[in-house]
C-alpha positions as CSV (number, residue, x, y, z in Angstrom):
1,H,23.7,8.7,-11.0
2,A,25.7,7.8,-7.8
3,V,22.4,5.9,-6.6
4,L,24.2,4.6,-3.4
5,P,27.0,5.4,-1.2
6,G,30.5,4.5,-2.7
7,D,31.2,1.4,-0.6
8,A,27.6,0.0,-1.3
9,R,27.8,0.8,-4.8
10,R,30.9,-1.2,-5.4
11,I,29.6,-4.2,-3.6
12,V,26.6,-4.0,-5.8
13,L,28.6,-3.6,-8.9
14,N,31.0,-6.4,-8.0
15,T,28.0,-8.5,-7.0
16,A,26.4,-8.1,-10.5
17,N,29.5,-8.7,-12.3
18,E,29.8,-11.9,-10.4
19,T,26.4,-12.9,-11.3
20,L,26.7,-12.6,-15.1
21,T,30.2,-14.5,-15.0
22,R,29.0,-17.4,-13.3
23,L,25.8,-17.3,-15.4
24,L,28.0,-17.4,-18.6
25,R,30.3,-19.9,-17.1
26,T,27.1,-22.2,-16.7
27,L,25.8,-21.5,-20.4
28,E,29.3,-22.0,-21.9
29,P,28.5,-25.4,-23.3
30,M,25.5,-24.0,-24.9
31,K,27.8,-21.6,-26.8
32,A,29.1,-23.8,-29.5
33,V,25.5,-25.3,-30.2
34,D,23.7,-21.9,-31.0
35,P,26.1,-19.1,-30.6
36,D,23.6,-16.5,-32.1
37,R,21.2,-17.2,-29.6
38,Y,23.7,-17.4,-26.9
39,N,25.1,-13.7,-27.8
40,E,21.4,-12.6,-27.8
41,F,21.0,-13.8,-24.3
42,V,24.1,-12.5,-23.0
43,A,23.3,-9.0,-24.5
44,R,19.6,-9.0,-23.1
45,F,20.9,-10.5,-19.6
46,S,23.6,-7.6,-19.5
47,G,21.1,-4.9,-20.2
48,L,19.0,-6.4,-17.5
49,V,21.7,-6.1,-15.0
50,A,22.7,-2.5,-15.9
51,D,18.8,-1.8,-15.4
52,L,18.9,-3.4,-11.8
53,V,22.0,-1.5,-10.9
54,T,21.2,1.9,-11.9
55,W,17.7,2.3,-10.4
56,P,17.5,5.4,-8.0
57,A,17.6,4.3,-4.5
58,C,14.5,2.9,-2.9
59,M,12.4,3.3,-6.1
60,P,11.3,-0.2,-7.3
61,V,10.5,0.3,-11.0
62,S,8.5,-3.0,-11.3
63,Q,5.6,-2.0,-8.7
64,M,2.7,-0.8,-10.5
65,G,1.1,-1.3,-7.0
66,G,4.0,0.9,-5.7
67,F,5.9,-0.1,-2.7
68,G,3.9,-2.7,-0.9
69,G,5.0,-6.4,-0.6
70,G,8.4,-5.3,0.9
71,D,11.0,-2.9,-0.4
72,F,13.4,-4.0,-3.1
73,G,16.9,-4.0,-2.1
74,Y,20.0,-3.3,-4.3
75,V,21.8,-6.4,-3.8
76,V,21.9,-8.5,-7.0
77,H,22.7,-12.1,-5.5
78,G,25.3,-14.1,-7.2
79,M,24.1,-17.1,-9.2
80,V,25.8,-20.4,-8.5
81,G,25.9,-22.7,-11.4
82,S,25.7,-26.3,-9.8
83,D,26.0,-28.2,-13.4
84,E,25.4,-27.4,-17.0
85,S,21.6,-27.9,-16.7
86,M,20.6,-26.1,-13.6
87,L,21.2,-22.5,-12.2
88,V,20.7,-22.3,-8.4
89,V,19.8,-18.7,-7.1
90,P,20.3,-18.1,-3.5
91,R,17.3,-16.5,-1.5
92,A,17.7,-13.1,0.2
93,A,17.6,-14.7,3.6
94,A,21.0,-15.9,3.2
95,N,22.4,-12.4,2.7
96,D,20.5,-10.6,5.3
97,K,23.6,-10.3,7.3
98,L,25.3,-8.1,4.6
99,W,22.3,-6.2,4.3
100,M,21.7,-5.4,8.0
101,S,25.6,-4.7,8.5
102,G,24.9,-1.2,6.9
103,K,27.3,-1.8,4.1
104,V,24.4,-1.7,1.7
105,R,21.2,0.3,2.5
106,S,18.2,2.2,1.1
107,V,17.3,5.8,1.5
108,Y,14.6,4.4,4.0
109,G,17.2,2.8,6.3
110,Y,17.3,-1.0,6.4
111,A,15.2,-3.2,4.4
112,R,14.8,-7.1,3.4
113,P,16.6,-7.3,-0.2
114,R,13.9,-8.4,-2.6
115,M,16.1,-8.1,-5.7
116,D,16.8,-11.7,-6.1
117,E,13.2,-12.3,-6.7
118,A,12.9,-9.9,-9.5
119,L,16.1,-11.3,-10.8
120,N,14.9,-14.9,-10.7
121,A,11.7,-13.9,-12.6
122,E,13.7,-12.1,-15.4
123,V,15.9,-15.0,-15.8
124,L,13.1,-17.4,-16.0
125,Y,11.4,-15.4,-18.7
126,L,14.7,-15.1,-20.5
127,L,15.4,-19.0,-20.4
128,N,11.9,-19.8,-21.1
129,N,11.8,-17.6,-24.4
130,P,12.0,-19.3,-27.5
131,S,15.2,-17.2,-28.6
132,S,16.9,-18.2,-25.2
133,P,19.5,-21.0,-24.8
134,P,17.8,-24.4,-24.0
135,V,18.7,-24.5,-20.4
136,A,16.9,-27.3,-18.7
137,Q,15.9,-26.0,-15.4
138,V,15.9,-23.1,-13.0
139,A,15.7,-23.8,-9.5
140,I,15.3,-21.4,-6.4
141,V,16.6,-22.4,-3.2
142,E,13.8,-22.6,-0.7
143,A,11.9,-26.1,0.2
144,G,8.6,-26.4,-1.5
145,E,8.7,-22.9,-3.1
146,A,7.9,-23.0,-7.1
147,P,9.2,-20.6,-9.7
148,P,6.8,-17.4,-9.9
149,P,4.5,-17.9,-12.9
150,L,4.7,-15.7,-15.9
151,P,2.0,-13.7,-17.6
152,T,0.9,-15.5,-20.7
153,V,-1.3,-12.7,-22.1
154,R,-0.1,-9.1,-22.9
155,A,-2.8,-6.5,-23.2
156,M,-2.2,-3.6,-25.6
157,P,-3.1,-0.1,-25.0
158,T,-6.5,1.0,-25.8
159,G,-7.2,3.9,-23.4
160,G,-6.1,7.5,-23.3
161,C,-4.9,8.1,-19.9
162,L,-3.2,5.9,-17.2
163,I,-4.8,5.1,-13.7
164,M,-1.9,3.7,-12.0
165,Y,1.8,3.1,-13.2
166,S,5.3,3.0,-12.0
167,P,6.6,6.4,-10.9
168,Q,9.5,5.5,-13.5
169,F,7.1,5.1,-16.3
170,A,8.6,7.9,-18.4
171,R,12.0,6.8,-18.0
172,F,11.4,3.5,-19.6
173,V,8.7,4.6,-22.3
174,S,10.1,8.0,-23.6
175,P,12.8,7.7,-26.3
176,E,15.5,9.6,-24.3
177,A,15.1,7.3,-21.3
178,Q,16.4,9.9,-18.8
179,M,16.4,9.0,-15.1
180,P,13.9,10.7,-13.2
181,E,15.4,13.7,-11.1
182,P,13.4,14.6,-8.0
183,N,14.6,18.4,-8.3
184,D,13.1,18.6,-11.7
185,N,9.8,16.4,-10.9
186,L,8.3,17.4,-7.6
187,H,5.7,14.6,-8.1
188,F,8.7,12.1,-8.3
189,A,9.9,13.6,-5.2
190,L,6.6,12.9,-3.6
191,C,6.6,9.5,-4.5
192,L,9.8,9.0,-3.1
193,L,8.5,10.7,0.3
194,L,5.3,8.5,0.4
195,K,6.8,5.4,-1.0
196,M,3.8,4.9,-3.2
197,P,2.8,6.0,-6.7
198,V,0.8,9.2,-6.1
199,V,-2.4,10.0,-8.0
200,D,-3.5,13.5,-6.1
201,R,-7.3,13.7,-6.5
202,T,-7.3,17.5,-5.8
203,G,-5.1,18.0,-9.1
204,V,-2.7,20.4,-7.4
205,I,0.3,17.9,-7.6
206,V,0.5,16.4,-10.9
207,D,3.1,14.3,-12.9
208,P,4.4,16.4,-15.7
209,T,5.6,13.4,-17.7
210,V,2.5,11.1,-17.8
211,R,-1.2,11.6,-18.6
212,V,-3.3,10.1,-15.5
213,R,-7.0,10.3,-15.0
214,V,-8.5,10.5,-11.6
215,L,-11.2,7.9,-11.3
216,S,-12.9,9.0,-8.1
217,P,-12.9,12.9,-7.6
218,I,-13.1,14.3,-4.0
219,P,-17.0,15.0,-3.4
220,K,-17.7,18.6,-3.0
221,G,-20.4,18.3,-0.1
222,P,-22.5,19.1,1.4
223,F,-21.0,18.0,4.8
224,D,-22.9,17.5,8.0
225,N,-21.4,19.5,10.8
226,S,-24.5,19.7,13.0
227,P,-23.5,19.4,16.6
228,L,-24.1,16.4,18.7
229,S,-26.7,16.0,21.4
230,M,-24.5,14.3,23.9
231,D,-22.3,17.2,25.5
232,V,-22.0,15.6,28.9
233,Q,-20.4,12.2,29.8
234,Y,-20.9,10.1,32.9
235,T,-18.0,8.8,34.9
236,T,-17.9,7.1,38.3
237,H,-16.0,8.1,41.3
238,G,-16.0,5.1,43.9
239,N,-19.7,4.4,44.2
240,V,-20.8,7.9,43.1
241,T,-22.0,8.7,39.3
242,L,-20.6,11.9,38.3
243,Q,-21.5,14.1,35.2
244,V,-18.4,15.7,33.9
245,A,-18.1,18.2,31.0
246,L,-15.5,16.3,28.8
247,P,-14.1,17.5,25.3
248,K,-16.4,15.8,22.8
249,E,-13.4,14.1,21.1
250,A,-12.3,12.6,24.5
251,L,-14.0,9.3,25.6
252,H,-14.1,8.3,29.3
253,K,-12.8,4.9,30.1
254,S,-15.7,4.0,32.3
255,S,-18.1,4.5,29.4
256,L,-16.1,3.9,26.3
257,W,-18.3,1.2,24.7
258,P,-21.7,2.9,25.1
259,R,-20.3,6.4,24.3
260,A,-18.4,5.1,21.0
261,V,-22.0,3.3,20.0
262,T,-23.7,6.5,20.7
263,I,-21.1,8.6,18.5
264,C,-21.3,6.1,15.9
265,R,-25.1,6.3,15.7
266,E,-25.4,10.2,15.8
267,T,-22.7,10.8,13.3
268,S,-24.6,8.5,11.0
269,L,-21.7,6.2,10.5
270,F,-23.9,3.3,11.9
271,D,-26.5,4.1,9.2
272,L,-24.0,4.4,6.5
273,I,-22.5,0.8,7.1
274,E,-26.0,-0.8,7.3
275,Q,-26.8,1.1,3.9
276,R,-23.7,-0.2,2.3
277,A,-24.3,-3.6,3.3
278,A,-27.9,-3.2,1.7
279,K,-26.6,-1.7,-1.6
280,I,-23.9,-4.5,-2.1
281,F,-26.8,-7.1,-1.4
282,D,-28.9,-5.5,-4.0
283,M,-26.1,-5.6,-6.6
284,A,-25.8,-9.2,-6.0
285,S,-29.5,-9.9,-6.5
286,A,-29.6,-8.2,-9.6
287,L,-27.2,-10.6,-11.3
288,P,-28.3,-13.8,-13.1
289,S,-29.4,-16.4,-10.8
290,A,-26.4,-18.6,-11.1
291,E,-24.1,-15.7,-10.4
292,R,-25.6,-14.2,-7.2
293,R,-22.7,-14.6,-5.0
294,I,-20.9,-12.3,-2.7
295,D,-17.2,-13.2,-2.1
296,L,-16.0,-11.5,1.1
297,L,-12.4,-11.2,1.7
298,W,-12.1,-11.6,5.6
299,S,-8.6,-10.6,7.2
300,G,-9.7,-10.4,10.7
301,G,-8.7,-6.7,10.8
302,I,-11.0,-3.9,11.6
303,D,-12.6,-2.7,8.2
304,S,-13.3,-6.3,6.9
305,T,-15.0,-7.4,10.1
306,T,-17.1,-4.3,9.9
307,A,-18.4,-5.6,6.5
308,L,-18.7,-9.2,7.9
309,A,-20.7,-8.1,10.9
310,A,-23.1,-6.1,8.3
311,F,-23.5,-9.1,6.2
312,L,-23.9,-11.5,9.2
313,H,-26.8,-9.3,10.7
314,F,-29.2,-9.6,7.4
315,P,-31.8,-12.1,8.2
316,E,-31.3,-15.8,6.6
317,T,-34.6,-15.4,4.8
318,S,-33.5,-12.6,2.6
319,F,-30.7,-14.4,1.4
320,R,-32.9,-17.5,0.8
321,Q,-35.8,-15.5,-0.9
322,R,-33.1,-13.6,-3.4
323,G,-31.0,-16.7,-3.9
324,V,-27.8,-14.9,-2.7
325,R,-25.0,-16.8,-0.8
326,V,-21.9,-15.7,0.8
327,R,-18.3,-17.0,0.5
328,L,-16.0,-16.0,3.3
329,F,-12.3,-16.2,2.3
330,Y,-10.0,-16.3,5.3
331,N,-6.7,-17.7,6.6
332,A,-5.0,-18.4,9.8
333,S,-4.2,-14.6,10.3
334,S,-7.9,-14.0,10.1
335,I,-8.8,-16.2,13.0
336,A,-5.6,-15.0,15.0
337,E,-7.0,-11.3,14.7
338,F,-10.4,-12.3,16.3
339,P,-10.2,-15.8,17.6
340,V,-13.8,-15.7,19.2
341,L,-15.6,-14.6,15.9
342,G,-13.5,-16.9,13.9
343,N,-14.1,-20.0,15.9
344,W,-17.8,-19.1,15.9
345,L,-17.9,-18.9,12.0
346,R,-16.2,-22.2,11.7
347,G,-18.8,-23.8,14.0
348,N,-22.0,-22.0,12.8
349,C,-21.4,-21.6,9.1
350,G,-22.5,-23.9,6.2
351,P,-25.5,-25.9,5.1
352,G,-27.8,-27.3,8.0
353,R,-26.3,-24.7,10.5
354,R,-27.1,-21.6,12.0
355,V,-26.0,-19.5,9.1
356,P,-26.4,-21.8,6.1
357,H,-26.0,-19.2,3.4
358,F,-22.3,-18.6,4.5
359,E,-19.6,-21.0,3.0
360,L,-16.1,-20.7,4.5
361,Y,-13.2,-21.0,2.2
362,R,-9.7,-21.2,3.9
363,I,-6.9,-20.0,1.7
364,P,-3.2,-20.9,2.3
365,D,-1.6,-18.7,4.7
366,D,1.4,-17.7,2.2
367,S,-0.9,-17.4,-0.6
368,P,-1.7,-13.3,-1.7
369,I,-5.4,-12.6,-1.5
370,A,-5.3,-11.5,-5.0
371,D,-4.5,-14.9,-6.5
372,N,-7.7,-16.2,-4.8
373,I,-10.6,-14.0,-6.2
374,D,-12.8,-14.8,-8.8
375,L,-14.2,-11.8,-10.9
376,T,-15.5,-14.0,-13.7
377,S,-18.9,-13.9,-11.6
378,G,-20.5,-12.7,-8.5
379,I,-19.2,-9.6,-6.6
380,T,-16.0,-9.7,-4.5
381,V,-16.3,-7.5,-1.4
382,T,-13.0,-6.1,0.5
383,G,-12.5,-4.0,3.4
384,E,-10.4,-1.5,1.6
385,Y,-10.7,2.4,1.9
386,G,-11.2,2.0,5.4
387,D,-7.9,3.7,6.1
388,Q,-8.6,6.4,3.7
389,I,-11.8,7.5,5.5
390,F,-10.1,7.3,9.1
391,G,-6.3,8.0,8.8
392,S,-3.3,6.0,8.2
393,I,-1.4,3.0,9.7
394,L,1.7,5.4,9.5
395,M,0.0,7.1,12.9
396,A,1.5,4.1,14.6
397,G,4.9,5.5,14.2
398,A,3.8,8.0,17.1
399,F,3.8,5.3,19.7
400,K,7.0,3.6,18.7
401,K,10.5,4.2,20.3
402,E,12.6,4.7,17.4
403,P,11.9,7.3,14.6
404,S,9.4,6.5,12.0
405,F,8.6,8.7,9.0
406,I,7.7,12.1,10.2
407,F,7.7,11.0,13.8
408,K,10.9,11.3,16.1
409,G,10.0,8.4,18.4
410,T,8.9,8.2,22.0
411,K,12.7,7.9,22.9
412,A,13.3,11.3,21.8
413,N,10.2,12.6,23.7
414,R,10.3,11.3,27.0
415,R,8.8,13.9,28.7
416,R,5.8,14.0,26.8
417,L,2.6,11.4,26.5
418,I,3.1,8.7,24.2
419,G,1.2,9.6,21.1
420,S,1.2,13.3,21.7
421,E,3.3,13.9,18.6
422,L,0.1,13.3,16.5
423,Q,-0.9,16.9,17.7
424,D,2.5,18.8,16.5
425,P,2.5,20.7,13.4
426,W,2.9,18.9,10.4
427,R,5.1,21.0,8.3
428,E,8.2,21.0,10.4
429,G,7.9,17.1,10.5
430,V,7.7,16.8,7.0
431,R,10.4,19.2,6.0
432,E,12.9,17.5,8.6
433,R,11.8,14.1,6.7
434,L,12.7,15.6,3.3
435,Q,16.0,16.9,4.4
436,E,16.9,13.4,6.2
437,M,16.1,11.9,3.1
438,N,18.4,14.1,0.8
439,I,16.7,13.8,-2.5
440,L,16.2,17.7,-2.9
441,R,18.0,20.6,-2.9
442,E,17.0,23.2,0.0
443,D,15.2,25.3,-2.7
444,R,13.4,22.5,-4.1
445,I,12.3,21.3,-0.6
446,D,10.6,25.0,-0.1
447,A,8.9,24.4,-3.5
448,L,7.7,21.0,-2.6
449,M,6.5,22.4,0.8
450,A,4.6,25.2,-0.8
451,L,2.9,22.6,-3.1
452,L,2.2,20.4,-0.1
453,V,0.6,23.4,1.7
454,K,-1.7,24.3,-1.2
455,Q,-2.6,20.8,-1.7
456,A,-3.6,20.7,2.1
457,S,-5.8,23.8,1.9
458,Q,-8.1,22.0,-0.5
459,C,-9.6,20.3,2.5
460,P,-13.0,21.5,3.8
461,F,-11.3,22.2,7.2
462,D,-7.7,23.2,8.2
463,I,-5.0,20.8,8.1
464,R,-2.8,21.6,11.2
465,T,-1.5,18.7,12.9
466,K,0.5,15.3,11.9
467,F,-2.7,13.4,12.4
468,D,-4.8,15.5,10.2
469,W,-2.0,15.6,7.4
470,L,-1.5,11.9,7.6
471,W,-5.2,11.2,7.3
472,W,-5.4,13.8,4.4
473,I,-2.6,12.5,2.2
474,N,-4.2,9.0,2.7
475,F,-7.5,10.2,1.6
476,S,-6.6,12.6,-1.1
477,M,-3.3,10.9,-2.7
478,K,-3.6,7.2,-1.9
479,Y,-7.1,6.5,-2.5
480,Q,-6.8,5.4,-6.2
481,Y,-3.7,3.3,-5.6
482,V,-5.6,1.5,-2.7
483,G,-8.6,0.9,-5.0
484,L,-6.7,-0.7,-7.9
485,R,-3.8,-2.7,-6.0
486,L,-5.8,-5.7,-5.5
487,L,-6.3,-6.0,-9.5
488,N,-2.7,-6.1,-9.7
489,R,-2.5,-9.9,-10.3
490,V,-5.8,-10.6,-11.8
491,Q,-5.3,-12.6,-15.1
492,D,-6.9,-11.1,-18.3
493,L,-8.4,-7.9,-16.4
494,S,-11.2,-5.8,-17.9
495,R,-13.5,-3.4,-17.1
496,A,-16.1,-6.0,-16.6
497,K,-13.9,-7.8,-14.2
498,A,-13.0,-4.7,-12.6
499,D,-16.7,-3.6,-11.9
500,R,-17.0,-6.8,-10.0
501,L,-14.6,-5.7,-7.1
502,V,-16.3,-3.7,-4.6
503,H,-14.7,-2.0,-1.7
504,F,-16.9,-1.8,1.2
505,F,-16.0,1.7,2.4
506,G,-16.0,3.1,-1.3
507,G,-18.6,5.5,-2.4
508,D,-19.3,9.2,-1.9
509,E,-21.3,8.7,1.3
510,F,-18.3,7.5,3.6
511,Q,-16.1,10.3,1.9
512,L,-18.8,12.8,2.8
513,W,-18.5,11.5,6.6
514,A,-14.9,11.6,6.5
515,L,-14.7,15.4,5.1
516,S,-16.9,16.5,7.9
517,E,-15.0,18.7,10.6
518,R,-17.3,17.2,13.1
519,N,-16.7,13.7,12.3
520,H,-12.9,14.3,11.9
521,Q,-12.4,14.4,15.6
522,F,-13.8,10.8,16.2
523,K,-11.6,9.1,13.6
524,F,-9.0,8.8,16.2
525,P,-10.3,10.2,19.6
526,R,-8.7,10.5,22.8
527,K,-9.2,8.4,25.8
528,A,-10.1,10.4,29.2
529,T,-9.8,9.3,32.7
530,N,-10.4,10.9,36.0
531,R,-6.7,11.9,36.3
532,A,-6.5,13.1,32.6
533,P,-9.9,14.4,31.7
534,H,-8.8,15.9,28.6
535,G,-7.7,12.7,27.3
536,F,-4.7,11.0,25.6
537,R,-4.3,8.7,22.4
538,T,-3.5,5.0,22.5
539,F,-3.2,3.2,19.4
540,P,-6.3,1.0,20.1
541,M,-8.6,4.4,20.0
542,Y,-8.0,4.2,16.3
543,K,-11.2,3.5,14.4
544,I,-12.9,3.0,17.8
545,L,-16.3,4.0,16.1
546,L,-16.0,0.7,13.8
547,K,-15.1,-1.5,16.7
548,A,-17.8,-0.2,18.6
549,Y,-20.2,-1.1,15.7
550,I,-18.5,-4.8,15.3
551,A,-18.9,-5.1,19.3
552,F,-22.5,-4.2,19.1
553,K,-23.5,-6.4,16.2
554,C,-21.7,-9.4,17.1
555,E,-24.0,-10.3,19.9
556,Y,-23.7,-14.0,19.3
557,V,-19.8,-13.8,20.4
558,S,-19.3,-13.8,23.9
559,V,-18.9,-10.4,25.8
560,R,-15.6,-11.1,27.0
561,G,-14.5,-11.7,23.4
562,R,-16.0,-8.6,22.2
563,T,-14.7,-6.5,24.9
564,N,-11.2,-7.6,24.4
565,Y,-11.3,-6.9,20.4
566,F,-13.1,-3.6,21.4
567,N,-10.4,-2.6,24.0
568,N,-7.2,-3.9,22.5
569,K,-7.5,-4.6,18.8
570,E,-5.0,-2.5,16.8
571,K,-4.5,-1.7,13.3
572,V,-2.1,-4.0,11.6
573,G,-1.3,-4.6,7.8
574,S,-3.8,-7.5,7.2
575,L,-3.9,-8.2,3.4
576,K,-0.6,-9.7,2.0
577,H,0.5,-7.9,-1.3
578,I,3.4,-9.3,-2.9
579,P,5.3,-7.9,-6.0
580,S,3.3,-7.5,-9.1
581,Y,4.5,-8.4,-12.5
582,N,2.8,-5.2,-14.0
583,F,4.2,-1.8,-15.1
584,A,0.9,0.2,-15.5
585,M,-2.8,0.2,-16.1
586,D,-4.8,2.4,-18.4
587,D,-8.3,3.7,-18.0
588,E,-9.7,0.7,-20.0
589,Y,-8.1,-1.5,-17.4
590,N,-5.7,-3.0,-19.7
591,V,-2.7,-4.0,-17.5
592,F,0.9,-3.7,-19.2
593,S,3.8,-6.0,-18.2
594,F,7.0,-7.2,-19.9
595,G,9.4,-9.9,-18.9
596,G,9.0,-11.2,-15.7
597,F,8.8,-8.1,-13.1
598,S,8.8,-5.6,-16.0
599,I,12.1,-4.1,-15.3
600,S,14.0,-4.8,-18.5
601,R,13.6,-2.0,-21.0
602,S,14.5,-4.2,-24.1
603,A,11.7,-6.5,-23.1
604,M,9.6,-3.6,-22.9
605,Q,10.4,-2.5,-26.2
606,E,10.2,-5.9,-27.8
607,T,6.4,-6.0,-26.5
608,Y,5.1,-2.9,-27.0
609,G,7.3,-1.1,-29.3
610,D,6.5,2.7,-29.0
611,S,2.8,2.2,-28.3
612,L,3.0,3.3,-24.6
613,Q,4.4,6.7,-25.7
614,R,0.7,7.7,-26.1
615,F,0.7,8.0,-22.3
616,L,3.4,10.6,-22.1
617,Y,2.5,14.1,-21.4
618,N,2.1,16.0,-24.8
619,G,1.3,19.4,-23.7
620,Q,-2.6,18.7,-22.9
621,P,-2.8,17.0,-19.5
622,V,-6.0,15.6,-18.0
623,V,-5.8,18.0,-15.0
624,E,-4.4,21.3,-14.6
625,A,-0.6,21.6,-14.5
626,V,1.2,23.1,-11.5
627,E,4.3,25.1,-11.8
628,Q,7.2,23.8,-14.1
629,P,10.1,23.1,-11.8
630,R,13.5,24.7,-12.7
631,P,16.0,22.2,-14.1
632,A,19.3,21.8,-12.5
633,T,22.1,23.8,-13.6
634,A,25.5,22.5,-14.3
635,E,27.0,24.7,-11.5
636,E,24.9,23.0,-8.9
637,G,26.4,19.7,-9.8
638,P,24.8,16.2,-9.6
639,L,22.7,15.1,-6.8
640,R,23.7,12.5,-4.4
641,Y,21.0,10.1,-3.8
642,G,20.7,8.3,-0.4
643,P,21.4,9.2,3.1
644,A,24.3,11.2,4.5
645,P,27.4,9.3,4.8
646,F,28.0,7.3,8.1
647,R,29.5,9.3,10.9
648,G,31.3,7.5,13.5
649,E,31.6,8.5,17.3
650,E,34.7,10.4,16.7
651,E,33.1,12.4,14.2
652,K,30.1,13.1,16.0
653,K,32.2,14.4,19.2
654,K,34.3,16.5,16.9
655,E,31.2,18.1,15.5
656,K,29.5,18.5,18.9
657,R,32.7,20.5,20.1
């Protein structure tokens, strides 16, 4: 497969060859000591490099958690041997100029190269393996950074299906070891489009190569679509108060806060938040007395702050009577996102203070959240699933100048209001994105679009706009991935440990709320003014109902601080997810990994043999299969991965003429 354009591929292959040459030169003195071990290492490392440079573009194989934590680039950086006992691996930052120059690029445009991190981990694993040459030390050039730890325990498969897996699972596990072909596997093409491992909870789009189980099926109803009581909003014109008939989904700026609080109450979202906090509190109370603890991961973002506000409103006597305490984990970014609340917590939480049952634990700023959770006791609470209920951070693309995903950007829509692209039909934008990626033939684009239309029809209300579709794919296809991604790095994971991780917006109640057509309009409402009574979207209006709940409940924080958070806080990626070591997880919560970052097929075969083949599709899928895609014929030729070749100004002018 030509996974990259010609020039970029030559750069990658030459760099990989130089890497291996330098490594072998460093290990040359070891050859005379133990030639058998030396030859074995050379063979394994050569296979590793071959795996690295033959990945299809933009598809990191090691990410059970998908594509989070930065895209893996396709530059295998040269290893410089400083002496016979040390290997020095240059960091990605030193090669940004090569990457940003455009000579090496991914399907999704420019990305920070991360291949060196995967390579580092694999080399560490090989050199620390008893069968490898006794190289004394491997150093990574970056002040204060230690080599990534390697997993010590390898779980063996006991489940019958997978619940999360690399989209290249079948390529590694099947005896044929065939590279996935998007034209033959539309599920794989969808993973490339969405940049994540897809588990479709509707059962319409399934992976024909792997047996997968859906953990949380979409609830069937009933949905509350009863009309709201407030049909008239109040606004001011000079010193006169006016009653104006505005669209229900348009909130007037003069009464934004009280109107949002009212809608939060009338749609029952207010009660759902309180009930969820009470349920989690009861779960913690039911634990043995020594384990009655709630570990709340607070990022400062809207979702986790909603959970924090709900728990802070509980009376202190309830915590004392039941013996439950709360440990609040935060870092500098948490304080930066909501400074007034963060400073209030630091001054009022702890023994002998206003909130004695809350204990604050600051984690290092560069430490991933998953490395700081304890699933051996207590209950760990996150703000996950908030985006699945309300929408997607990809909606921010409608407010950016440059093109982003299915949005053309405000620069190309100068005559339109910013954010108005969210109201455009979704099918045209998705089709253009697929054509731009150049991973499917035109007839297979038609087939994938037909599947996406069928999948969207499973929603209880019509999916018409880009806003509707981005919420729906986040709700129906990303739900399982989000629920499991924090378990990626948990050592010795088991079902008992997984049950101790509770996502605040999980459960059928919030899903039923999101599936109501009446509530759908308030996930991202429009902001109305006297000059624009029908409203327009600004990104701070996303999750405005949750921000109204936070501002209403945090009465101990200054009104100015709450108002600023309510009016201006935008959705950002709060939690830091770094590349996982893992390859897949089965429905018994056994996590499979091999080597350092699970990218060496030989390491996989040595660790698991053929035991992972039990998860390959064998004619009896867990969910109903969709149409079997037509394989490519010899006449159609091989598919070229990557974007269209770069065209200079002269070529563009000639094409225009």
